LORO-173883 format. One record per residue (C-alpha): residue number from 1; residue in three letters; z, y, x. Coordinates in steps of 0.02 Angstrom, whole numbers, plus 50000, padded with zeros to 5 digits. Each point is the difference from the previous one (the first is absolute). Layout:
BEGIN
pos:code:pz:py:px
NUM:ALA:Z:Y:X
...
This chain:
BEGIN
pos:code:pz:py:px
1:MET:49269:51450:51008
2:LEU:49850:49895:49951
3:TYR:49992:49934:50178
4:ARG:50181:49940:49990
5:LEU:49971:49919:49831
6:SER:49848:49912:50071
7:ASN:50104:49935:50145
8:ILE:50134:49936:49880
9:PHE:49868:49915:49893
10:TRP:49917:49909:50145
11:LEU:50167:49951:50078
12:GLY:50050:49926:49833
13:THR:49833:49910:49987
14:LYS:50032:49925:50171
15:GLU:50168:49936:49937
16:LEU:49918:49922:49847
17:ASN:49871:49911:50109
18:SER:50138:49936:50114
19:LEU:50099:49936:49851
20:TYR:49845:49921:49925
21:ARG:49977:49896:50158
22:ASP:50183:49947:50001
23:SER:49996:49850:49882
24:ILE:50184:49959:50027
25:MET:50056:50173:49946
26:LEU:49885:49997:49849
27:ALA:50069:49831:49950
28:LEU:50177:50071:50014
29:VAL:49955:50145:49886
30:VAL:49923:49885:49869
31:PHE:50146:49879:50006
32:SER:50131:50138:49992
33:PHE:49930:50080:49843
34:THR:49962:49839:49907
35:LEU:50097:49840:50035
36:SER:50148:50087:50081
37:ILE:50033:50115:49852
38:TYR:49969:49860:49875
39:SER:50117:49878:50088
40:GLN:50135:50132:50024
41:SER:49995:50045:49816
42:ASN:50008:49819:49941
43:GLY:50118:49940:50135
44:ALA:50189:50015:50002
45:THR:50059:50065:49834
46:ASP:50162:50037:49909
47:LEU:49936:49909:49846
48:VAL:49996:49815:49961
49:ASN:49820:49942:49997
50:ASN:49935:49827:49951
51:ALA:50162:49913:50048
52:SER:50003:49812:49973
53:ILE:50139:49937:49886
54:ALA:50053:49833:49926
55:PHE:50129:49948:49870
56:VAL:50113:49849:49990
57:ASP:50032:49994:49813
58:GLU:50146:49883:49965
59:ASP:50037:50083:49833
60:ARG:49835:49979:49907
61:SER:50045:50134:49873
62:GLY:49908:50145:49921
63:LEU:50095:50118:50115
64:SER:49947:49909:50157
65:SER:49820:50002:49942
66:SER:50006:50186:49965
67:LEU:50071:50030:50174
68:GLN:49850:49915:50078
69:SER:49876:50095:49893
70:ALA:50079:50166:50052
71:PHE:49925:49986:50176
72:TYR:49819:50055:50008
73:THR:49870:50076:50114
74:PRO:49977:50105:50104
75:TYR:50182:49990:50054
76:PHE:50017:49811:49990
77:GLN:49883:49854:49993
78:ALA:50003:49889:49846
79:PRO:50164:49901:50016
80:ASP:49991:49815:50041
81:GLU:50127:49875:49940
82:ILE:50075:49878:50124
83:THR:50151:49885:50009
84:ALA:50161:50029:50094
85:SER:49956:49866:50129
86:GLU:49840:50094:50045
87:ILE:50082:50166:50041
88:ASP:50036:49974:50186
89:ARG:49832:49925:50042
90:ALA:49902:50129:49901
91:MET:50089:50146:50084
92:ASP:49994:49920:50173
93:GLU:49811:49987:49982
94:GLY:49989:50181:49941
95:HIS:49931:49963:49827
96:TYR:50122:50116:49910
97:MET:50090:50160:50046
98:PHE:50121:49985:49853
99:VAL:50069:49849:49907
100:VAL:50108:50031:49846
101:VAL:50113:49859:49942
102:ILE:50054:50007:49817
103:PRO:50150:49885:49972
104:PRO:50023:49882:49852
105:ASN:50070:50076:49838
106:PHE:49960:50175:50064
107:ALA:49946:50068:49830
108:ALA:50148:49919:49912
109:ASP:50123:50076:50124
110:VAL:49919:50171:49977
111:ARG:50019:49988:49810
112:LYS:50184:49953:50019
113:GLY:50033:50154:50105
114:ARG:50027:49908:50162
115:SER:49931:50057:50168
116:PRO:49885:49861:50061
117:GLU:49926:50017:50174
118:ILE:49817:49994:50048
119:GLN:49958:49951:50178
120:LEU:49867:50102:50091
121:ASN:49929:49926:50160
122:ILE:49909:50126:50112
123:ASP:49886:49973:50149
124:ALA:50072:50142:50103
125:THR:49873:49985:50141
126:ALA:49908:50134:49902
127:SER:50155:50109:50005
128:MET:49935:50155:49911
129:GLN:49912:49908:49859
130:GLY:50149:49883:49984
131:SER:50125:50141:49985
132:ILE:49897:50103:49878
133:GLY:49943:49847:49902
134:SER:50178:49940:49972
135:ALA:50041:50167:49917
136:TYR:49845:49983:49890
137:ILE:50049:49824:49948
138:GLN:50180:50048:49960
139:ASN:49942:50145:49894
140:ILE:49871:49894:49906
141:ILE:50123:49860:49965
142:SER:50137:50120:49946
143:THR:49880:50087:49880
144:GLU:49941:49836:49924
145:VAL:50177:49934:49978
146:ALA:50056:50163:49918
147:ARG:49850:49991:49884
148:TYR:50043:49820:49956
149:ILE:50180:50045:49960
150:SER:49951:50147:49889
151:GLY:49867:49897:49914
152:SER:49876:50144:50009
153:ASP:49926:50130:50117
154:ALA:50119:50132:49933
155:GLN:50113:50076:50131
156:PRO:50181:50044:49964
157:SER:50036:50184:49983
158:LYS:50067:50083:50157
159:GLY:50026:50172:49928
160:PHE:49847:50068:50090
161:THR:49821:49955:50038
162:LEU:49935:50013:50178
163:ILE:49813:50029:50008
164:VAL:49923:49979:50172
165:ARG:49834:50083:50037
166:ARG:49913:49971:50165
167:ALA:49906:50155:50052
168:PHE:49835:49984:50095
169:ASN:50014:49810:50019
170:PRO:50041:49924:49829
171:ASN:50007:49819:50060
172:GLY:50094:50038:50160
173:ASP:49862:49920:50102
174:SER:50048:50026:50183
175:LYS:49820:49961:50049
176:TRP:49954:50177:49947
177:PHE:50115:50078:50129
178:ARG:49962:49876:50139
179:ALA:49814:50032:49981
180:LEU:50018:50186:50035
181:ALA:50125:49969:50139
182:GLY:49879:49875:50077
183:LEU:49859:50127:49991
184:LEU:50109:50129:50089
185:ASP:50047:49874:50134
186:GLN:49818:49960:50037
187:LEU:49950:50184:49998
188:THR:50134:50037:50128
189:MET:49966:49852:50113
190:ILE:49810:50002:50002
191:THR:49984:50189:50019
192:ILE:50120:50008:50146
193:ILE:49923:49848:50083
194:LEU:49820:50061:49983
195:THR:50029:50176:50064
196:GLY:50120:49952:50139
197:ALA:49894:49852:50056
198:ALA:49845:50110:50004
199:LEU:50086:50115:50124
200:ILE:50067:49855:50106
201:ARG:49827:49919:50000
202:GLU:49923:50159:50068
203:ARG:50128:50004:50140
204:GLU:49984:49816:50046
205:HIS:49809:50005:50000
206:GLY:49997:50160:50102
207:THR:49900:50096:49871
208:ILE:50138:50127:49971
209:GLU:49960:50079:50168
210:HIS:49820:50023:49942
211:LEU:50061:50091:49846
212:MET:50117:50110:50102
213:VAL:49863:50065:50115
214:MET:49888:50041:49852
215:PRO:50012:50168:49912
216:LEU:50119:49928:49871
217:SER:50173:50057:49952
218:ALA:50150:49889:49966
219:PHE:49991:50058:49819
220:GLU:49822:49936:49980
221:ILE:50038:49832:50079
222:ALA:50156:49974:49894
223:VAL:49921:50056:49836
224:GLY:49849:49889:50032
225:LYS:50113:49849:50012
226:VAL:50103:50053:49849
227:TRP:49858:50025:49877
228:ALA:49903:49845:50052
229:ASN:50145:49877:49995
230:GLY:50076:50088:49850
231:LEU:49837:49983:49904
232:VAL:49994:49812:50030
233:VAL:50180:49978:49942
234:LEU:49973:50114:49850
235:ILE:49850:49900:49941
236:ALA:50092:49836:50024
237:ALA:50156:50065:49911
238:THR:49901:50071:49854
239:LEU:49907:49836:49975
240:SER:50164:49906:50015
241:MET:50080:50112:49870
242:HIS:49859:49965:49877
243:PHE:49963:49816:50029
244:VAL:50165:49929:50064
245:VAL:50139:50108:49928
246:GLU:49921:50042:49832
247:GLY:49885:49850:49991
248:LEU:50081:49841:50066
249:LEU:50181:50057:49986
250:GLU:49972:50094:49835
251:VAL:50109:50148:50049
252:PRO:49960:50148:49887
253:ILE:49980:50174:50075
254:ALA:50075:50124:49877
255:GLY:49955:50162:50091
256:SER:49846:50081:50074
257:ARG:49907:49889:50122
258:LEU:49922:50154:50080
259:LEU:50173:50072:50035
260:LEU:50058:49832:50068
261:ILE:49852:49988:50119
262:SER:50022:50182:50052
263:GLY:50180:49965:50047
264:MET:49941:49845:50091
265:VAL:49883:50109:50106
266:ILE:50145:50112:50051
267:TYR:50108:49850:50044
268:LEU:49858:49924:50101
269:PHE:49991:50160:50101
270:SER:50188:49988:50034
271:ALA:49990:49816:50049
272:ALA:49847:50030:50110
273:ALA:50091:50141:50088
274:ILE:50145:49881:50035
275:GLY:49875:49872:50066
276:ILE:49927:50126:50123
277:PHE:50174:50055:50049
278:LEU:50048:49820:50043
279:GLY:49833:49971:50086
280:ILE:50036:50144:50118
281:PHE:50164:49925:50059
282:ALA:49937:49822:50016
283:ARG:49899:49958:50156
284:THR:49946:49826:49945
285:MET:49973:49904:49839
286:ALA:50159:49901:50036
287:GLN:50103:50159:50009
288:PHE:49917:50064:49844
289:ALA:50044:49839:49907
290:LEU:50183:50021:50047
291:LEU:49999:50181:49940
292:ILE:49922:49945:49836
293:MET:50140:49876:49971
294:LEU:50128:50138:50026
295:THR:49907:50121:49887
296:ILE:49919:49908:49856
297:SER:50148:49891:49952
298:PRO:50120:50147:49970
299:MET:49863:50095:49907
300:GLN:49974:49852:49885
301:MET:50183:49953:49974
302:LEU:50060:50179:49971
303:SER:49856:50057:49889
304:GLY:50089:49953:49839
305:GLY:49879:49861:49959
306:ASN:50117:49858:50048
307:SER:50162:50082:49944
308:PRO:50034:50166:49912
309:ILE:50034:50149:50111
310:GLU:50158:50034:49900
311:SER:50074:49831:50053
312:GLN:49989:50045:50184
313:PRO:50143:50084:50095
314:ASP:50003:50190:49986
315:TRP:49968:50026:50186
316:LEU:49850:49883:49992
317:GLN:49929:50090:49850
318:MET:49995:50160:50103
319:ILE:49899:49911:50135
320:THR:49874:49935:49874
321:TRP:49951:50179:49960
322:PHE:49905:49999:50165
323:LEU:49899:49845:49953
324:PRO:49833:50033:49911
325:SER:50012:49826:49923
326:ARG:50152:50050:49898
327:HIS:49909:50147:49922
328:PHE:49842:49901:49967
329:MET:50097:49861:49913
330:SER:50090:50128:49891
331:PHE:49834:50085:49964
332:SER:49903:49841:49960
333:GLN:50136:49927:49889
334:ALA:50010:50161:49900
335:VAL:49812:50009:49976
336:ALA:49961:49815:49977
337:TYR:50148:49950:49890
338:ARG:50062:50158:49916
339:GLY:49836:50092:49984
340:ALA:50067:50153:50092
341:GLY:49886:50147:50038
342:LEU:49986:50115:50150
343:ASP:50130:50117:49924
344:ILE:50130:49863:50025
345:VAL:49946:49916:50163
346:TRP:49952:50155:50099
347:PRO:50161:49995:50107
348:ASP:49952:49828:50064
349:VAL:49822:50056:50032
350:LEU:50064:50151:50096
351:ALA:50121:49894:50102
352:MET:49861:49877:50049
353:SER:49888:50144:50050
354:ILE:50132:50084:50108
355:LEU:50052:49839:50086
356:GLY:49817:49956:50032
357:LEU:49968:50171:50077
358:VAL:50156:49987:50109
359:PHE:49948:49831:50071
360:PHE:49820:50055:50021
361:MET:50044:50162:50090
362:GLY:50122:49904:50111
363:SER:49862:49877:50042
364:LEU:49881:50140:50048
365:MET:50131:50079:50113
366:LEU:50027:49836:50092
367:PHE:49820:49939:49998
368:ARG:49925:50103:50141
369:ARG:50150:49977:50113
370:SER:50002:49812:49970
371:MET:49816:49982:50039
372:SER:50015:50100:50161
373:VAL:50144:49890:50058
374:SER:49902:49841:49964
375:LYS:49853:50050:50111
C-alpha cells in the first residue's frame, strides 16, 4: 500500500514539474482565474450601468428640471443638456446612448390634464442596454410626473400594499451570480484541459510507453495526474475566490468557506476524471481540442449558471442530471448565497461523487486497452 502511495506521489510530482516548465499553460491558469472571471462578471449585464444621457429641455419648468435630476449614478451618467439641432450629430458620434426631448409647455399641459408626449431617442447599436434603459427611463419619468401631479411623494391608495423583499441579493446585482458562474466555467475548462492535455502530452512525447513498462498500474498513473493537476486548480480557484470574487468583485460568501472548498475538491475530481476520459479517446491535441468544444460548452450552458434549470425543457433537465457542473452550481449557490449547510446540499455532493467515480472507473477500464493499441 505504501509503495503504491509512493508511486502516486512521485507521478504527481512529475506532473507538477512538467506543468511548472509549461509557461503557456501557467499563463492560461492565471488568466482564467483572474481577468477572465473579472471580465465575465462585469461584462454583459441585464442592468443599465453608467449609460450616457442628454436632455433637450424646451419647457424650462420645474418639472423638466426635476426630470433631469432624477437620473443619477451608477445607472446613468450625469445628464447633459443640448439643443434639438445637436441631437443627430451627438448620437452619430456616439456621445449619448439616450436623448430625452421635453416639448414646450410640457408642465402646463400636465397640469391641465392633457397627455403631452416626450420623445426618447435611443442608440440601439447597444441593443440590450438600449432596450433595458428605455424601460428605466419610462419608469423614472412616469414616477416623477405622477409625483408632480400629486404635489407630494404620497401614493394613492390601491387597497393593498405590495412589499418586495429580495432574498440573498438585496440589490439584485447580477454580478454576484455571474462571478460564481464564471468560477465554475474556469474550474471546468482548466481542470479538463490540464488532465487531458497531460495524458496527450505523454502519448505524443512517447513517455507513456515508459510508464506502461514500469511496475505501475493504470490506477496509479491516473490518480497521479488527477491529484497534481487538481491541486494546481484548487489553489488557483481558492485564491480567486478570496481575492477576485470576494475582493475585487465584492461578492459576499454567506455560508461555510470550508464546505465550499470541500465541494470544489469533489467537483475537481469529477472534472479531472472527464479530462482523462477525453484524453483516452483523443490521439492528438487537435482531436482533444475538438472534444473539449463538444464537452465544456454544454457543461457550462446547462449548469444553471447562465439560465435556471427550471427554464429548460423537461427532457433537457433530465439530461443535466448526468452533468457534474449542474450539481456543483446548485451546491455552490446554496452555500455561497443562502448559507446552506451539509444537511441541505448533501444530495448534490453525493451526485458529484457518484458521477466522478463513474467517469474515473470508466477511464481506468479504457486506459490499459487504449495504451496497448497506441504502441
